[in-house]
N, C-alpha and C positions, 0 to 999 in steps of 0.2 A: 505496499499497500504505499509505502511512506519508505525512504531510507534506514535499514538503524528501530524502525517504530516494532514498540513489542508491546500487546497483548494477552492478558488471559480474557480467554472464551468465557461472556454470560450465560450461551445460551448457544446448544455448537447440533444437529442432523442432518440423517444423509445427504438434505437435503439445502443444505447452508447453515452460517452464523450470526453472532452478535456477539458484537462486546462494547465498551464506552470507552466514551474516549474524552479526555477531559476538554475542558473549555486553551487550553495554549498546548496541546495535539495538535497538528495542520493536515488535516484533509483536502483533500482537495476538487469532491464530487459533491456529484447531489443526487440525488432520488433518481432513476432511470435511465442516471449515467455505467457504462459498461467500465471497470477497468483491467485499461489500456493491458497492461505484464503481470503474472501468476505472480502470486503469492506463494510464502512459506505458511501452510501450516501444520506441528508440533504438534503428533497427542499419542498417548504412552507408544513415547519410543516410537513412535512411525514417524518420517516426511513427507509432503507429500505438496504440489506443487499443481495449487488448483485459479482458477479462472471463477472474476465470480463482479456480480450486478448489483447494481445496487437499489436496492428496494426498500428503506424506510431508513430515517433521520428521525428523532424522537427525541426533544432539546426534557432532561429531569428534571426537575426543578431540587432544588435544593431535599437532602433527609429526606426521601423518596422512599430512594433506597438507605438502608442501614449498610452500602461500604461505599455508598457519593456522597458522602454530605457537602458536596461543594456544587452541583450543582453539573450539570454536563451531559453529551447525547449522548442517545444508542445509535448504532447504527449497527446496521441487519444484511447481509449480503447472501444473497441468492446465488449456487454454481452451474457455471455456465460450463455446456457443453465445449468447451472451446477446444479444450484440448482432453478428447473420449479419453486415451489410456486415462492419464491419469482420475480423470473422471471414475470410468472403471474402477482403477486400484483402487478406492476412496472408499463406495461404492460394499465393492467388496468384504471391507476396514470393519465395513460397519454393520454387516450382516451379520462381519465373524461378531462382532459384539450381543446380539441377543440369544 
């Protein structure tokens, strides 16, 4: 997403993810934008290069979530099939967790 930006995932599924960004974090995308380059998702020792579209950006008021006392943004991404091999590998990995 941005070189060096590392965030914990708040919500994760086979089709996408959501994470919290602080106000100071640079995020040059808007709802509906395609993130033009693959990003790395690390999960349980596995690393995946995935592509995604921004499906939602929600402003979070201070203290709505316990771990977000300052008010930030919730970013939701939907994985796209730009790289079919990476997407299939991720979905296969996801199924193995069930």
